[in-house]
N, C-alpha and C positions, 0 to 999 in steps of 0.2 A: 494824496500827497500835496503838500503845500509848495508853491512855486514862488520865488526860487528857494531851493533847499539851502540849508546853512551848513550841513555836515555830510560827509561821505564816510561810511564805515566799510572797511575791507577786512575780511576774516580769512585766516589760514588755519589749516590743520597743524597742530603742534608737531614739530619734527619733520614736516614735509619739505620737499624741495622748494616749494613756493615760499614757505616761511624762511628757509635759509637764504633765499635770494633777497627777500625783503629786508632781512636783518643785515645782510652784506651791504646793500645799498645804504641803509640807514647809518651803519657804522662807518662806512667809507666817507659819507658826508660829514659825520661828526669829527673825523680825524683829518679832514681836508677842507678847512674853512673857505678857501678860494673857490673850490668846486661847489660847495654849498651856496656861496654867494651867487655863482653863475646860475644855479638852479633856481634860487629865489628870484633873480632878475627875469629868467625865462618865464616862470610862473606868473609874475606880475604883468609881463608883456602879454602873455596869452590870456590872462584874466581880463585885461583891458580890451582885447580884441574879441573875446567871446563872452557875451553878457551873462551866460549861465541860467537864463530864465527858461530855456527849452532843453529838452533831451538832446537835440542835435547840437546845440552850442556847447553843452557839457561834454559831449562825445568829441567834438572838434578840439576842445581844450585838452582833453585827456590824450587823444591820439597825437596831438602836436608835441607832446613831451616824449614820445616813444623813442626817437632817435637819441636824444640826450640821455634818457634813463638807460637805454641799452648800452651805450658807450661807457657810461660810468659803471654800470654793473659788470661789464666785461673786464674793466680795469680792476674793480674791487675783487672779483673772483680770482683773477690772475695774481693778485697780491695777497691771497689767502684769507680774504674776508668771507664770512664773518669771523672775527678773531675769537679764539677760545675764551669763554667767560672765566673770570677769576672768582673763586668762592669767597 
């Protein structure tokens, strides 16, 4: 593996609860630009604090987002996200 890595791929089983939660989070951010901007700012701040050249720094970056992601996901699910897709 090359360091630092430039991409992170996350896979989910189609139709799984994990996929539903990921789509709910994504859709909520798409429909709530202010929350998306907060998330962007958090990610920039964490990226500056965690250089990403080691597994440990990438793990710190990821874990530092957990509280924000969990709170947004809770709101998203409470509001019925993911929204039904329109054909």
